[in-house]
mmCIF file of the N, C-alpha and C atoms, coordinates in Angstrom:
data_MODEL
# 
_entry.id   MODEL 
# 
loop_
_atom_site.group_PDB 
_atom_site.id 
_atom_site.type_symbol 
_atom_site.label_atom_id 
_atom_site.label_alt_id 
_atom_site.label_comp_id 
_atom_site.label_asym_id 
_atom_site.label_entity_id 
_atom_site.label_seq_id 
_atom_site.pdbx_PDB_ins_code 
_atom_site.Cartn_x 
_atom_site.Cartn_y 
_atom_site.Cartn_z 
_atom_site.occupancy 
_atom_site.B_iso_or_equiv 
_atom_site.pdbx_formal_charge 
_atom_site.auth_seq_id 
_atom_site.auth_comp_id 
_atom_site.auth_asym_id 
_atom_site.auth_atom_id 
_atom_site.pdbx_PDB_model_num 
ATOM 1   N N  . MET A 1 1  ? 94.930  -92.325  35.714 1.00 0.00 ? 1  MET A N  1 
ATOM 2   C CA . MET A 1 1  ? 95.911  -92.014  34.401 1.00 0.00 ? 1  MET A CA 1 
ATOM 3   C C  . MET A 1 1  ? 96.598  -93.295  34.021 1.00 0.00 ? 1  MET A C  1 
ATOM 4   N N  . LEU A 1 2  ? 96.446  -93.366  32.393 1.00 0.00 ? 2  LEU A N  1 
ATOM 5   C CA . LEU A 1 2  ? 96.810  -94.441  31.809 1.00 0.00 ? 2  LEU A CA 1 
ATOM 6   C C  . LEU A 1 2  ? 98.659  -94.456  31.570 1.00 0.00 ? 2  LEU A C  1 
ATOM 7   N N  . GLU A 1 3  ? 99.020  -95.207  32.102 1.00 0.00 ? 3  GLU A N  1 
ATOM 8   C CA . GLU A 1 3  ? 100.475 -95.237  31.465 1.00 0.00 ? 3  GLU A CA 1 
ATOM 9   C C  . GLU A 1 3  ? 100.727 -95.869  30.081 1.00 0.00 ? 3  GLU A C  1 
ATOM 10  N N  . GLN A 1 4  ? 101.851 -95.633  29.593 1.00 0.00 ? 4  GLN A N  1 
ATOM 11  C CA . GLN A 1 4  ? 102.147 -95.996  28.261 1.00 0.00 ? 4  GLN A CA 1 
ATOM 12  C C  . GLN A 1 4  ? 103.396 -97.386  28.846 1.00 0.00 ? 4  GLN A C  1 
ATOM 13  N N  . ASN A 1 5  ? 103.012 -98.212  28.354 1.00 0.00 ? 5  ASN A N  1 
ATOM 14  C CA . ASN A 1 5  ? 104.318 -99.441  28.064 1.00 0.00 ? 5  ASN A CA 1 
ATOM 15  C C  . ASN A 1 5  ? 104.592 -99.774  26.990 1.00 0.00 ? 5  ASN A C  1 
ATOM 16  N N  . ASN A 1 6  ? 105.839 -99.341  26.250 1.00 0.00 ? 6  ASN A N  1 
ATOM 17  C CA . ASN A 1 6  ? 106.208 -100.036 25.216 1.00 0.00 ? 6  ASN A CA 1 
ATOM 18  C C  . ASN A 1 6  ? 107.182 -101.229 25.119 1.00 0.00 ? 6  ASN A C  1 
ATOM 19  N N  . VAL A 1 7  ? 107.249 -101.705 26.545 1.00 0.00 ? 7  VAL A N  1 
ATOM 20  C CA . VAL A 1 7  ? 107.688 -103.386 26.315 1.00 0.00 ? 7  VAL A CA 1 
ATOM 21  C C  . VAL A 1 7  ? 106.720 -104.468 25.786 1.00 0.00 ? 7  VAL A C  1 
ATOM 22  N N  . GLY A 1 8  ? 107.294 -104.984 24.557 1.00 0.00 ? 8  GLY A N  1 
ATOM 23  C CA . GLY A 1 8  ? 106.174 -106.232 24.304 1.00 0.00 ? 8  GLY A CA 1 
ATOM 24  C C  . GLY A 1 8  ? 104.463 -105.556 24.116 1.00 0.00 ? 8  GLY A C  1 
ATOM 25  N N  . THR A 1 9  ? 104.872 -104.787 23.327 1.00 0.00 ? 9  THR A N  1 
ATOM 26  C CA . THR A 1 9  ? 103.378 -104.045 22.842 1.00 0.00 ? 9  THR A CA 1 
ATOM 27  C C  . THR A 1 9  ? 102.772 -104.351 21.316 1.00 0.00 ? 9  THR A C  1 
ATOM 28  N N  . SER A 1 10 ? 103.272 -105.642 21.021 1.00 0.00 ? 10 SER A N  1 
ATOM 29  C CA . SER A 1 10 ? 102.796 -106.028 19.655 1.00 0.00 ? 10 SER A CA 1 
ATOM 30  C C  . SER A 1 10 ? 101.474 -106.358 19.541 1.00 0.00 ? 10 SER A C  1 
ATOM 31  N N  . CYS A 1 11 ? 100.770 -105.994 18.687 1.00 0.00 ? 11 CYS A N  1 
ATOM 32  C CA . CYS A 1 11 ? 99.510  -106.955 18.684 1.00 0.00 ? 11 CYS A CA 1 
ATOM 33  C C  . CYS A 1 11 ? 99.057  -106.343 17.112 1.00 0.00 ? 11 CYS A C  1 
ATOM 34  N N  . ALA A 1 12 ? 98.582  -107.510 16.638 1.00 0.00 ? 12 ALA A N  1 
ATOM 35  C CA . ALA A 1 12 ? 97.618  -107.465 15.189 1.00 0.00 ? 12 ALA A CA 1 
ATOM 36  C C  . ALA A 1 12 ? 96.493  -107.166 15.170 1.00 0.00 ? 12 ALA A C  1 
ATOM 37  N N  . VAL A 1 13 ? 96.125  -105.672 14.723 1.00 0.00 ? 13 VAL A N  1 
ATOM 38  C CA . VAL A 1 13 ? 94.889  -105.193 14.489 1.00 0.00 ? 13 VAL A CA 1 
ATOM 39  C C  . VAL A 1 13 ? 94.556  -104.809 13.226 1.00 0.00 ? 13 VAL A C  1 
ATOM 40  N N  . PRO A 1 14 ? 93.459  -105.136 12.647 1.00 0.00 ? 14 PRO A N  1 
ATOM 41  C CA . PRO A 1 14 ? 93.290  -104.977 11.186 1.00 0.00 ? 14 PRO A CA 1 
ATOM 42  C C  . PRO A 1 14 ? 93.090  -103.297 11.024 1.00 0.00 ? 14 PRO A C  1 
ATOM 43  N N  . ASN A 1 15 ? 93.704  -102.792 10.022 1.00 0.00 ? 15 ASN A N  1 
ATOM 44  C CA . ASN A 1 15 ? 93.913  -101.356 9.512  1.00 0.00 ? 15 ASN A CA 1 
ATOM 45  C C  . ASN A 1 15 ? 92.456  -100.753 9.112  1.00 0.00 ? 15 ASN A C  1 
ATOM 46  N N  . GLU A 1 16 ? 91.845  -100.364 9.926  1.00 0.00 ? 16 GLU A N  1 
ATOM 47  C CA . GLU A 1 16 ? 90.610  -99.751  9.403  1.00 0.00 ? 16 GLU A CA 1 
ATOM 48  C C  . GLU A 1 16 ? 90.799  -98.559  8.186  1.00 0.00 ? 16 GLU A C  1 
ATOM 49  N N  . ALA A 1 17 ? 91.567  -97.693  8.487  1.00 0.00 ? 17 ALA A N  1 
ATOM 50  C CA . ALA A 1 17 ? 92.072  -96.508  7.928  1.00 0.00 ? 17 ALA A CA 1 
ATOM 51  C C  . ALA A 1 17 ? 92.145  -96.744  6.620  1.00 0.00 ? 17 ALA A C  1 
ATOM 52  N N  . SER A 1 18 ? 92.578  -97.951  6.214  1.00 0.00 ? 18 SER A N  1 
ATOM 53  C CA . SER A 1 18 ? 93.332  -98.276  4.404  1.00 0.00 ? 18 SER A CA 1 
ATOM 54  C C  . SER A 1 18 ? 92.041  -98.648  3.904  1.00 0.00 ? 18 SER A C  1 
ATOM 55  N N  . ALA A 1 19 ? 90.928  -99.272  4.930  1.00 0.00 ? 19 ALA A N  1 
ATOM 56  C CA . ALA A 1 19 ? 89.684  -100.072 4.102  1.00 0.00 ? 19 ALA A CA 1 
ATOM 57  C C  . ALA A 1 19 ? 88.900  -98.631  3.863  1.00 0.00 ? 19 ALA A C  1 
ATOM 58  N N  . GLU A 1 20 ? 88.924  -97.691  4.357  1.00 0.00 ? 20 GLU A N  1 
ATOM 59  C CA . GLU A 1 20 ? 88.169  -96.243  4.055  1.00 0.00 ? 20 GLU A CA 1 
ATOM 60  C C  . GLU A 1 20 ? 88.680  -95.526  3.389  1.00 0.00 ? 20 GLU A C  1 
ATOM 61  N N  . GLY A 1 21 ? 90.132  -95.818  3.082  1.00 0.00 ? 21 GLY A N  1 
ATOM 62  C CA . GLY A 1 21 ? 90.425  -94.912  1.898  1.00 0.00 ? 21 GLY A CA 1 
ATOM 63  C C  . GLY A 1 21 ? 91.419  -93.797  2.822  1.00 0.00 ? 21 GLY A C  1 
ATOM 64  N N  . GLY A 1 22 ? 91.748  -93.779  4.003  1.00 0.00 ? 22 GLY A N  1 
ATOM 65  C CA . GLY A 1 22 ? 92.444  -93.027  4.808  1.00 0.00 ? 22 GLY A CA 1 
ATOM 66  C C  . GLY A 1 22 ? 94.010  -93.399  4.919  1.00 0.00 ? 22 GLY A C  1 
ATOM 67  N N  . THR A 1 23 ? 94.666  -92.419  5.543  1.00 0.00 ? 23 THR A N  1 
ATOM 68  C CA . THR A 1 23 ? 96.190  -92.772  5.850  1.00 0.00 ? 23 THR A CA 1 
ATOM 69  C C  . THR A 1 23 ? 96.509  -94.228  7.079  1.00 0.00 ? 23 THR A C  1 
ATOM 70  N N  . ASN A 1 24 ? 97.434  -94.106  7.211  1.00 0.00 ? 24 ASN A N  1 
ATOM 71  C CA . ASN A 1 24 ? 97.576  -95.052  8.182  1.00 0.00 ? 24 ASN A CA 1 
ATOM 72  C C  . ASN A 1 24 ? 97.533  -94.130  9.894  1.00 0.00 ? 24 ASN A C  1 
ATOM 73  N N  . LYS A 1 25 ? 97.999  -93.046  9.568  1.00 0.00 ? 25 LYS A N  1 
ATOM 74  C CA . LYS A 1 25 ? 98.087  -92.247  10.608 1.00 0.00 ? 25 LYS A CA 1 
ATOM 75  C C  . LYS A 1 25 ? 96.639  -91.564  11.259 1.00 0.00 ? 25 LYS A C  1 
ATOM 76  N N  . ASP A 1 26 ? 95.526  -91.686  10.485 1.00 0.00 ? 26 ASP A N  1 
ATOM 77  C CA . ASP A 1 26 ? 94.527  -91.386  10.685 1.00 0.00 ? 26 ASP A CA 1 
ATOM 78  C C  . ASP A 1 26 ? 93.982  -92.384  12.046 1.00 0.00 ? 26 ASP A C  1 
ATOM 79  N N  . ASN A 1 27 ? 94.148  -93.605  12.067 1.00 0.00 ? 27 ASN A N  1 
ATOM 80  C CA . ASN A 1 27 ? 93.956  -94.397  13.494 1.00 0.00 ? 27 ASN A CA 1 
ATOM 81  C C  . ASN A 1 27 ? 94.945  -94.570  14.290 1.00 0.00 ? 27 ASN A C  1 
ATOM 82  N N  . GLU A 1 28 ? 95.996  -93.970  14.166 1.00 0.00 ? 28 GLU A N  1 
ATOM 83  C CA . GLU A 1 28 ? 97.387  -94.182  14.942 1.00 0.00 ? 28 GLU A CA 1 
ATOM 84  C C  . GLU A 1 28 ? 96.818  -94.213  16.256 1.00 0.00 ? 28 GLU A C  1 
ATOM 85  N N  . LEU A 1 29 ? 96.355  -93.283  17.071 1.00 0.00 ? 29 LEU A N  1 
ATOM 86  C CA . LEU A 1 29 ? 95.652  -93.406  18.291 1.00 0.00 ? 29 LEU A CA 1 
ATOM 87  C C  . LEU A 1 29 ? 94.645  -94.696  18.643 1.00 0.00 ? 29 LEU A C  1 
ATOM 88  N N  . VAL A 1 30 ? 93.824  -94.882  17.567 1.00 0.00 ? 30 VAL A N  1 
ATOM 89  C CA . VAL A 1 30 ? 92.950  -96.169  17.950 1.00 0.00 ? 30 VAL A CA 1 
ATOM 90  C C  . VAL A 1 30 ? 93.710  -97.327  18.259 1.00 0.00 ? 30 VAL A C  1 
ATOM 91  N N  . LEU A 1 31 ? 94.750  -97.293  17.338 1.00 0.00 ? 31 LEU A N  1 
ATOM 92  C CA . LEU A 1 31 ? 96.079  -98.596  17.534 1.00 0.00 ? 31 LEU A CA 1 
ATOM 93  C C  . LEU A 1 31 ? 96.593  -98.670  18.752 1.00 0.00 ? 31 LEU A C  1 
ATOM 94  N N  . GLN A 1 32 ? 96.920  -97.495  19.333 1.00 0.00 ? 32 GLN A N  1 
ATOM 95  C CA . GLN A 1 32 ? 97.725  -97.172  20.519 1.00 0.00 ? 32 GLN A CA 1 
ATOM 96  C C  . GLN A 1 32 ? 96.567  -97.955  21.430 1.00 0.00 ? 32 GLN A C  1 
ATOM 97  N N  . LEU A 1 33 ? 95.351  -97.027  21.314 1.00 0.00 ? 33 LEU A N  1 
ATOM 98  C CA . LEU A 1 33 ? 94.420  -97.570  22.536 1.00 0.00 ? 33 LEU A CA 1 
ATOM 99  C C  . LEU A 1 33 ? 94.183  -99.231  22.558 1.00 0.00 ? 33 LEU A C  1 
ATOM 100 N N  . THR A 1 34 ? 93.935  -99.851  21.177 1.00 0.00 ? 34 THR A N  1 
ATOM 101 C CA . THR A 1 34 ? 93.754  -101.191 21.107 1.00 0.00 ? 34 THR A CA 1 
ATOM 102 C C  . THR A 1 34 ? 94.821  -101.992 21.912 1.00 0.00 ? 34 THR A C  1 
ATOM 103 N N  . VAL A 1 35 ? 96.071  -101.639 21.674 1.00 0.00 ? 35 VAL A N  1 
ATOM 104 C CA . VAL A 1 35 ? 97.171  -102.304 22.277 1.00 0.00 ? 35 VAL A CA 1 
ATOM 105 C C  . VAL A 1 35 ? 97.195  -102.334 23.827 1.00 0.00 ? 35 VAL A C  1 
ATOM 106 N N  . GLN A 1 36 ? 97.091  -100.945 24.282 1.00 0.00 ? 36 GLN A N  1 
ATOM 107 C CA . GLN A 1 36 ? 96.569  -101.175 25.598 1.00 0.00 ? 36 GLN A CA 1 
ATOM 108 C C  . GLN A 1 36 ? 95.284  -101.905 26.130 1.00 0.00 ? 36 GLN A C  1 
ATOM 109 N N  . LEU A 1 37 ? 94.445  -101.652 25.398 1.00 0.00 ? 37 LEU A N  1 
ATOM 110 C CA . LEU A 1 37 ? 92.949  -102.651 25.899 1.00 0.00 ? 37 LEU A CA 1 
ATOM 111 C C  . LEU A 1 37 ? 93.600  -104.074 25.755 1.00 0.00 ? 37 LEU A C  1 
ATOM 112 N N  . ALA A 1 38 ? 94.497  -104.393 24.518 1.00 0.00 ? 38 ALA A N  1 
ATOM 113 C CA . ALA A 1 38 ? 94.721  -106.081 24.744 1.00 0.00 ? 38 ALA A CA 1 
ATOM 114 C C  . ALA A 1 38 ? 95.790  -106.275 25.997 1.00 0.00 ? 38 ALA A C  1 
ATOM 115 N N  . GLU A 1 39 ? 96.157  -105.130 26.453 1.00 0.00 ? 39 GLU A N  1 
ATOM 116 C CA . GLU A 1 39 ? 97.324  -105.431 27.721 1.00 0.00 ? 39 GLU A CA 1 
ATOM 117 C C  . GLU A 1 39 ? 96.286  -105.543 28.951 1.00 0.00 ? 39 GLU A C  1 
ATOM 118 N N  . ALA A 1 40 ? 95.468  -104.826 28.837 1.00 0.00 ? 40 ALA A N  1 
ATOM 119 C CA . ALA A 1 40 ? 94.462  -104.503 30.326 1.00 0.00 ? 40 ALA A CA 1 
ATOM 120 C C  . ALA A 1 40 ? 93.738  -105.844 30.210 1.00 0.00 ? 40 ALA A C  1 
ATOM 121 N N  . ILE A 1 41 ? 93.168  -106.318 29.078 1.00 0.00 ? 41 ILE A N  1 
ATOM 122 C CA . ILE A 1 41 ? 92.599  -107.921 28.760 1.00 0.00 ? 41 ILE A CA 1 
ATOM 123 C C  . ILE A 1 41 ? 93.325  -109.125 29.816 1.00 0.00 ? 41 ILE A C  1 
ATOM 124 N N  . ASN A 1 42 ? 94.513  -108.604 29.190 1.00 0.00 ? 42 ASN A N  1 
ATOM 125 C CA . ASN A 1 42 ? 95.606  -109.767 29.689 1.00 0.00 ? 42 ASN A CA 1 
ATOM 126 C C  . ASN A 1 42 ? 95.805  -109.726 30.988 1.00 0.00 ? 42 ASN A C  1 
ATOM 127 N N  . LEU A 1 43 ? 95.774  -108.676 31.659 1.00 0.00 ? 43 LEU A N  1 
ATOM 128 C CA . LEU A 1 43 ? 95.988  -108.224 33.236 1.00 0.00 ? 43 LEU A CA 1 
ATOM 129 C C  . LEU A 1 43 ? 94.567  -108.356 33.714 1.00 0.00 ? 43 LEU A C  1 
ATOM 130 N N  . GLN A 1 44 ? 93.744  -108.723 33.073 1.00 0.00 ? 44 GLN A N  1 
ATOM 131 C CA . GLN A 1 44 ? 92.313  -108.420 33.876 1.00 0.00 ? 44 GLN A CA 1 
ATOM 132 C C  . GLN A 1 44 ? 91.765  -107.456 34.401 1.00 0.00 ? 44 GLN A C  1 
ATOM 133 N N  . ASP A 1 45 ? 92.367  -106.307 34.232 1.00 0.00 ? 45 ASP A N  1 
ATOM 134 C CA . ASP A 1 45 ? 91.966  -105.168 34.775 1.00 0.00 ? 45 ASP A CA 1 
ATOM 135 C C  . ASP A 1 45 ? 90.827  -104.489 34.140 1.00 0.00 ? 45 ASP A C  1 
ATOM 136 N N  . ARG A 1 46 ? 89.360  -105.006 35.122 1.00 0.00 ? 46 ARG A N  1 
ATOM 137 C CA . ARG A 1 46 ? 88.293  -104.624 34.114 1.00 0.00 ? 46 ARG A CA 1 
ATOM 138 C C  . ARG A 1 46 ? 88.003  -103.442 34.281 1.00 0.00 ? 46 ARG A C  1 
ATOM 139 N N  . ASP A 1 47 ? 88.350  -102.469 35.345 1.00 0.00 ? 47 ASP A N  1 
ATOM 140 C CA . ASP A 1 47 ? 88.268  -100.606 35.421 1.00 0.00 ? 47 ASP A CA 1 
ATOM 141 C C  . ASP A 1 47 ? 88.777  -100.262 34.416 1.00 0.00 ? 47 ASP A C  1 
ATOM 142 N N  . LEU A 1 48 ? 90.145  -100.708 33.907 1.00 0.00 ? 48 LEU A N  1 
ATOM 143 C CA . LEU A 1 48 ? 90.910  -99.932  32.783 1.00 0.00 ? 48 LEU A CA 1 
ATOM 144 C C  . LEU A 1 48 ? 90.197  -100.383 30.983 1.00 0.00 ? 48 LEU A C  1 
ATOM 145 N N  . ILE A 1 49 ? 89.872  -102.036 31.160 1.00 0.00 ? 49 ILE A N  1 
ATOM 146 C CA . ILE A 1 49 ? 89.138  -102.741 30.234 1.00 0.00 ? 49 ILE A CA 1 
ATOM 147 C C  . ILE A 1 49 ? 87.895  -101.333 29.810 1.00 0.00 ? 49 ILE A C  1 
ATOM 148 N N  . ALA A 1 50 ? 87.123  -101.390 30.683 1.00 0.00 ? 50 ALA A N  1 
ATOM 149 C CA . ALA A 1 50 ? 86.184  -100.201 30.176 1.00 0.00 ? 50 ALA A CA 1 
ATOM 150 C C  . ALA A 1 50 ? 86.218  -98.776  29.932 1.00 0.00 ? 50 ALA A C  1 
ATOM 151 N N  . GLN A 1 51 ? 87.508  -98.696  30.664 1.00 0.00 ? 51 GLN A N  1 
ATOM 152 C CA . GLN A 1 51 ? 87.770  -97.098  30.213 1.00 0.00 ? 51 GLN A CA 1 
ATOM 153 C C  . GLN A 1 51 ? 88.363  -96.948  28.870 1.00 0.00 ? 51 GLN A C  1 
ATOM 154 N N  . LEU A 1 52 ? 89.000  -98.226  28.390 1.00 0.00 ? 52 LEU A N  1 
ATOM 155 C CA . LEU A 1 52 ? 89.367  -98.166  26.940 1.00 0.00 ? 52 LEU A CA 1 
ATOM 156 C C  . LEU A 1 52 ? 88.534  -98.468  26.063 1.00 0.00 ? 52 LEU A C  1 
ATOM 157 N N  . HIS A 1 53 ? 87.406  -99.375  26.106 1.00 0.00 ? 53 HIS A N  1 
ATOM 158 C CA . HIS A 1 53 ? 86.611  -99.581  25.517 1.00 0.00 ? 53 HIS A CA 1 
ATOM 159 C C  . HIS A 1 53 ? 85.654  -98.056  25.046 1.00 0.00 ? 53 HIS A C  1 
ATOM 160 N N  . GLU A 1 54 ? 85.448  -97.140  26.223 1.00 0.00 ? 54 GLU A N  1 
ATOM 161 C CA . GLU A 1 54 ? 84.680  -96.216  26.275 1.00 0.00 ? 54 GLU A CA 1 
ATOM 162 C C  . GLU A 1 54 ? 85.412  -94.837  25.355 1.00 0.00 ? 54 GLU A C  1 
ATOM 163 N N  . THR A 1 55 ? 86.611  -95.060  25.450 1.00 0.00 ? 55 THR A N  1 
ATOM 164 C CA . THR A 1 55 ? 87.663  -94.175  24.808 1.00 0.00 ? 55 THR A CA 1 
ATOM 165 C C  . THR A 1 55 ? 87.725  -94.523  23.451 1.00 0.00 ? 55 THR A C  1 
ATOM 166 N N  . ILE A 1 56 ? 87.887  -95.632  22.928 1.00 0.00 ? 56 ILE A N  1 
ATOM 167 C CA . ILE A 1 56 ? 88.001  -96.034  21.530 1.00 0.00 ? 56 ILE A CA 1 
ATOM 168 C C  . ILE A 1 56 ? 86.680  -95.894  21.027 1.00 0.00 ? 56 ILE A C  1 
ATOM 169 N N  . ARG A 1 57 ? 85.720  -96.069  21.680 1.00 0.00 ? 57 ARG A N  1 
ATOM 170 C CA . ARG A 1 57 ? 84.260  -95.635  21.213 1.00 0.00 ? 57 ARG A CA 1 
ATOM 171 C C  . ARG A 1 57 ? 84.508  -93.975  20.645 1.00 0.00 ? 57 ARG A C  1 
ATOM 172 N N  . CYS A 1 58 ? 84.681  -93.551  21.500 1.00 0.00 ? 58 CYS A N  1 
ATOM 173 C CA . CYS A 1 58 ? 84.328  -91.932  21.326 1.00 0.00 ? 58 CYS A CA 1 
ATOM 174 C C  . CYS A 1 58 ? 85.601  -91.388  20.140 1.00 0.00 ? 58 CYS A C  1 
ATOM 175 N N  . VAL A 1 59 ? 86.429  -91.694  20.298 1.00 0.00 ? 59 VAL A N  1 
ATOM 176 C CA . VAL A 1 59 ? 87.699  -91.306  19.281 1.00 0.00 ? 59 VAL A CA 1 
ATOM 177 C C  . VAL A 1 59 ? 86.950  -91.670  18.077 1.00 0.00 ? 59 VAL A C  1 
ATOM 178 N N  . ARG A 1 60 ? 86.531  -93.216  17.985 1.00 0.00 ? 60 ARG A N  1 
ATOM 179 C CA . ARG A 1 60 ? 85.778  -93.495  16.539 1.00 0.00 ? 60 ARG A CA 1 
ATOM 180 C C  . ARG A 1 60 ? 84.683  -92.522  16.040 1.00 0.00 ? 60 ARG A C  1 
ATOM 181 N N  . GLN A 1 61 ? 83.943  -92.131  17.022 1.00 0.00 ? 61 GLN A N  1 
ATOM 182 C CA . GLN A 1 61 ? 82.897  -91.346  16.547 1.00 0.00 ? 61 GLN A CA 1 
ATOM 183 C C  . GLN A 1 61 ? 83.549  -89.872  16.211 1.00 0.00 ? 61 GLN A C  1 
ATOM 184 N N  . PHE A 1 62 ? 84.447  -89.541  16.614 1.00 0.00 ? 62 PHE A N  1 
ATOM 185 C CA . PHE A 1 62 ? 85.058  -87.887  16.269 1.00 0.00 ? 62 PHE A CA 1 
ATOM 186 C C  . PHE A 1 62 ? 85.510  -88.560  14.781 1.00 0.00 ? 62 PHE A C  1 
ATOM 187 N N  . ASP A 1 63 ? 86.420  -89.443  14.338 1.00 0.00 ? 63 ASP A N  1 
ATOM 188 C CA . ASP A 1 63 ? 87.021  -89.626  13.362 1.00 0.00 ? 63 ASP A CA 1 
ATOM 189 C C  . ASP A 1 63 ? 85.546  -90.049  12.065 1.00 0.00 ? 63 ASP A C  1 
ATOM 190 N N  . ASN A 1 64 ? 84.822  -90.614  12.530 1.00 0.00 ? 64 ASN A N  1 
ATOM 191 C CA . ASN A 1 64 ? 83.354  -90.588  11.284 1.00 0.00 ? 64 ASN A CA 1 
ATOM 192 C C  . ASN A 1 64 ? 82.800  -89.419  11.129 1.00 0.00 ? 64 ASN A C  1 
ATOM 193 N N  . HIS A 1 65 ? 82.979  -88.437  12.278 1.00 0.00 ? 65 HIS A N  1 
ATOM 194 C CA . HIS A 1 65 ? 82.293  -87.014  11.893 1.00 0.00 ? 65 HIS A CA 1 
ATOM 195 C C  . HIS A 1 65 ? 83.363  -86.076  11.008 1.00 0.00 ? 65 HIS A C  1 
ATOM 196 N N  . GLU A 1 66 ? 84.529  -86.508  10.398 1.00 0.00 ? 66 GLU A N  1 
ATOM 197 C CA . GLU A 1 66 ? 85.231  -85.889  9.664  1.00 0.00 ? 66 GLU A CA 1 
ATOM 198 C C  . GLU A 1 66 ? 84.566  -85.285  8.105  1.00 0.00 ? 66 GLU A C  1 
# 
């Protein structure tokens, strides 16, 4: 189970939604997952890194099918 840690979770991530003409809320989930991925990379948690990469990939697939 993933825990959300809001302490020190700032990360510069390109906004793909604006490039595609979408709104910022379209990729809010992807943004949160990307921040968690950055934290997992910093912690060198390989299992969590793999889970987050796969989750982000799946969510992006759903975004593309709209």
